[in-house]
BALUMNU-150906 format. One line per 2 residues: number of its first residue (from 1); for each residue x, y, z of N, C-alpha, C. Coordinates in nm, 2 decimals, always signed. Layout:
BEGIN
NUM	X:Y:Z:X:Y:Z:X:Y:Z ~ ...
//
This chain:
BEGIN
1	+9.33:+9.27:+9.39:+9.36:+9.38:+9.30:+9.25:+9.49:+9.32 ~ +9.30:+9.61:+9.34:+9.21:+9.72:+9.36:+9.18:+9.79:+9.22
3	+9.05:+9.81:+9.19:+9.02:+9.88:+9.07:+8.99:+10.02:+9.10 ~ +9.02:+10.11:+9.00:+9.00:+10.25:+9.01:+8.93:+10.30:+8.90
5	+8.86:+10.41:+8.92:+8.78:+10.48:+8.81:+8.82:+10.63:+8.83 ~ +8.83:+10.70:+8.72:+8.86:+10.84:+8.72:+8.74:+10.92:+8.78
7	+8.77:+11.02:+8.85:+8.66:+11.10:+8.91:+8.56:+11.15:+8.81 ~ +8.61:+11.20:+8.69:+8.52:+11.25:+8.59:+8.43:+11.14:+8.54
9	+8.48:+11.01:+8.53:+8.39:+10.90:+8.48:+8.29:+10.87:+8.59 ~ +8.33:+10.87:+8.72:+8.24:+10.83:+8.83:+8.13:+10.93:+8.84
11	+8.16:+11.06:+8.82:+8.06:+11.16:+8.84:+7.98:+11.20:+8.71 ~ +8.02:+11.14:+8.60:+7.96:+11.18:+8.47:+7.81:+11.18:+8.46
13	+7.74:+11.09:+8.53:+7.59:+11.10:+8.52:+7.53:+11.23:+8.59 ~ +7.61:+11.29:+8.67:+7.56:+11.41:+8.74:+7.62:+11.54:+8.71
15	+7.75:+11.54:+8.67:+7.82:+11.66:+8.65:+7.94:+11.64:+8.55 ~ +7.96:+11.74:+8.46:+8.07:+11.73:+8.37:+8.20:+11.79:+8.43
17	+8.30:+11.71:+8.46:+8.42:+11.76:+8.52:+8.54:+11.70:+8.46 ~ +8.57:+11.72:+8.33:+8.69:+11.66:+8.26:+8.82:+11.70:+8.33
19	+8.82:+11.81:+8.40:+8.94:+11.85:+8.47:+8.99:+11.76:+8.58 ~ +8.90:+11.67:+8.62:+8.93:+11.57:+8.72:+8.96:+11.43:+8.67
21	+8.99:+11.42:+8.54:+9.02:+11.29:+8.48:+9.14:+11.22:+8.54 ~ +9.23:+11.30:+8.59:+9.36:+11.24:+8.65:+9.34:+11.20:+8.79
23	+9.23:+11.23:+8.86:+9.20:+11.19:+9.00:+9.14:+11.05:+8.99 ~ +9.21:+10.96:+9.05:+9.15:+10.82:+9.05:+9.09:+10.79:+9.18
25	+8.97:+10.72:+9.17:+8.89:+10.68:+9.29:+8.90:+10.53:+9.30 ~ +8.96:+10.48:+9.41:+8.96:+10.34:+9.43:+8.90:+10.30:+9.56
27	+8.88:+10.39:+9.65:+8.82:+10.36:+9.78:+8.74:+10.49:+9.83 ~ +8.62:+10.46:+9.87:+8.54:+10.57:+9.92:+8.52:+10.55:+10.07
29	+8.52:+10.66:+10.14:+8.50:+10.66:+10.29:+8.41:+10.76:+10.34 ~ +8.31:+10.72:+10.42:+8.21:+10.81:+10.48:+8.26:+10.87:+10.61
31	+8.35:+10.80:+10.68:+8.39:+10.84:+10.81:+8.53:+10.91:+10.80 ~ +8.54:+11.04:+10.82:+8.66:+11.11:+10.80:+8.77:+11.06:+10.89
33	+8.74:+10.99:+11.01:+8.84:+10.94:+11.10:+8.91:+10.82:+11.04 ~ +8.85:+10.76:+10.94:+8.91:+10.64:+10.87:+8.98:+10.67:+10.74
35	+8.98:+10.79:+10.70:+9.04:+10.83:+10.58:+9.19:+10.80:+10.58 ~ +9.25:+10.74:+10.48:+9.39:+10.72:+10.46:+9.43:+10.78:+10.33
37	+9.57:+10.80:+10.32:+9.61:+10.86:+10.19:+9.56:+10.79:+10.07 ~ +9.50:+10.87:+9.98:+9.45:+10.81:+9.85:+9.30:+10.78:+9.86
39	+9.24:+10.79:+9.98:+9.10:+10.76:+9.99:+9.02:+10.88:+9.94 ~ +8.90:+10.86:+9.88:+8.81:+10.97:+9.85:+8.70:+10.98:+9.96
41	+8.69:+11.09:+10.02:+8.60:+11.12:+10.13:+8.47:+11.16:+10.07 ~ +8.36:+11.10:+10.12:+8.22:+11.14:+10.08:+8.16:+11.21:+10.20
43	+8.13:+11.33:+10.19:+8.08:+11.42:+10.30:+7.93:+11.44:+10.28 ~ +7.85:+11.37:+10.36:+7.70:+11.38:+10.36:+7.65:+11.45:+10.48
45	+7.53:+11.50:+10.46:+7.46:+11.56:+10.58:+7.38:+11.45:+10.64 ~ +7.42:+11.41:+10.77:+7.35:+11.31:+10.84:+7.24:+11.36:+10.93
47	+7.17:+11.27:+11.00:+7.07:+11.30:+11.09:+7.12:+11.37:+11.21 ~ +7.24:+11.34:+11.25:+7.30:+11.39:+11.37:+7.42:+11.48:+11.34
49	+7.51:+11.44:+11.25:+7.63:+11.51:+11.21:+7.63:+11.55:+11.07 ~ +7.68:+11.67:+11.04:+7.71:+11.71:+10.90:+7.85:+11.68:+10.86
51	+7.86:+11.57:+10.78:+7.99:+11.53:+10.74:+8.08:+11.63:+10.67 ~ +8.01:+11.74:+10.61:+8.09:+11.84:+10.54:+8.18:+11.92:+10.64
53	+8.15:+11.91:+10.77:+8.23:+11.98:+10.87:+8.37:+11.91:+10.88 ~ +8.38:+11.79:+10.83:+8.51:+11.72:+10.84:+8.59:+11.71:+10.71
55	+8.55:+11.79:+10.61:+8.63:+11.79:+10.49:+8.77:+11.83:+10.51 ~ +8.80:+11.93:+10.59:+8.94:+11.97:+10.61:+9.02:+11.86:+10.68
57	+8.95:+11.80:+10.78:+9.02:+11.69:+10.85:+9.05:+11.57:+10.75 ~ +8.96:+11.54:+10.66:+8.99:+11.43:+10.57:+9.10:+11.47:+10.47
59	+9.11:+11.59:+10.43:+9.21:+11.63:+10.35:+9.35:+11.63:+10.42 ~ +9.35:+11.67:+10.54:+9.47:+11.66:+10.63:+9.52:+11.52:+10.64
61	+9.43:+11.42:+10.64:+9.46:+11.28:+10.65:+9.50:+11.21:+10.52 ~ +9.49:+11.29:+10.41:+9.54:+11.24:+10.29:+9.44:+11.21:+10.18
63	+9.31:+11.25:+10.20:+9.21:+11.23:+10.10:+9.26:+11.28:+9.97 ~ +9.23:+11.21:+9.86:+9.28:+11.25:+9.73:+9.17:+11.34:+9.66
65	+9.05:+11.33:+9.71:+8.93:+11.41:+9.66:+8.82:+11.40:+9.76 ~ +8.72:+11.49:+9.75:+8.60:+11.49:+9.83:+8.48:+11.50:+9.74
67	+8.38:+11.42:+9.77:+8.25:+11.44:+9.71:+8.16:+11.48:+9.82 ~ +8.10:+11.60:+9.81:+8.02:+11.65:+9.92:+7.88:+11.68:+9.87
69	+7.79:+11.66:+9.97:+7.65:+11.69:+9.94:+7.63:+11.85:+9.94 ~ +7.57:+11.90:+9.83:+7.57:+12.04:+9.81:+7.46:+12.10:+9.90
71	+7.34:+12.05:+9.90:+7.23:+12.10:+9.98:+7.23:+12.26:+9.98 ~ +7.25:+12.32:+10.09:+7.23:+12.46:+10.10:+7.36:+12.54:+10.10
73	+7.47:+12.47:+10.08:+7.60:+12.55:+10.09:+7.66:+12.58:+9.96 ~ +7.64:+12.50:+9.86:+7.70:+12.52:+9.73:+7.61:+12.48:+9.62
75	+7.63:+12.54:+9.50:+7.55:+12.50:+9.38:+7.59:+12.36:+9.34 ~ +7.50:+12.28:+9.29:+7.53:+12.15:+9.23:+7.63:+12.17:+9.12
77	+7.74:+12.08:+9.13:+7.84:+12.08:+9.03:+7.96:+12.18:+9.06 ~ +7.95:+12.25:+9.17:+8.06:+12.34:+9.21:+8.18:+12.25:+9.25
79	+8.30:+12.29:+9.20:+8.42:+12.23:+9.23:+8.51:+12.33:+9.30 ~ +8.54:+12.31:+9.43:+8.64:+12.39:+9.50:+8.77:+12.31:+9.51
81	+8.88:+12.39:+9.52:+9.01:+12.33:+9.54:+9.06:+12.37:+9.68 ~ +9.09:+12.27:+9.77:+9.14:+12.30:+9.90:+9.27:+12.23:+9.91
83	+9.38:+12.30:+9.93:+9.51:+12.25:+9.94:+9.54:+12.15:+9.82 ~ +9.50:+12.19:+9.70:+9.52:+12.12:+9.58:+9.43:+11.99:+9.57
85	+9.34:+11.98:+9.65:+9.25:+11.86:+9.65:+9.11:+11.91:+9.60 ~ +9.05:+11.84:+9.50:+8.92:+11.88:+9.45:+8.81:+11.84:+9.55
87	+8.72:+11.93:+9.57:+8.60:+11.91:+9.65:+8.48:+11.93:+9.56 ~ +8.41:+11.83:+9.52:+8.30:+11.84:+9.42:+8.17:+11.83:+9.50
89	+8.08:+11.93:+9.48:+7.95:+11.94:+9.54:+7.84:+11.89:+9.45 ~ +7.77:+11.79:+9.50:+7.66:+11.73:+9.42:+7.53:+11.74:+9.50
//
């Protein structure tokens, strides 16, 4: 049995995002190539590759949401919507 948590509950220690209460997170994936419909993609800045470059690809593959490392591109807590999919920057 897969357990799910709402995106707003998952992120509540870091950001207040009640608008994401209907987005359920049951599976996280760091590799955009492995994203399947319903997966939440986590886009991190790595030592070699910046995972944020693959946000669009993950959404095309069916990611239900994206949690992205904010760093130098967005302010902490920014929520973008791309093709009706929330992208939350932390």
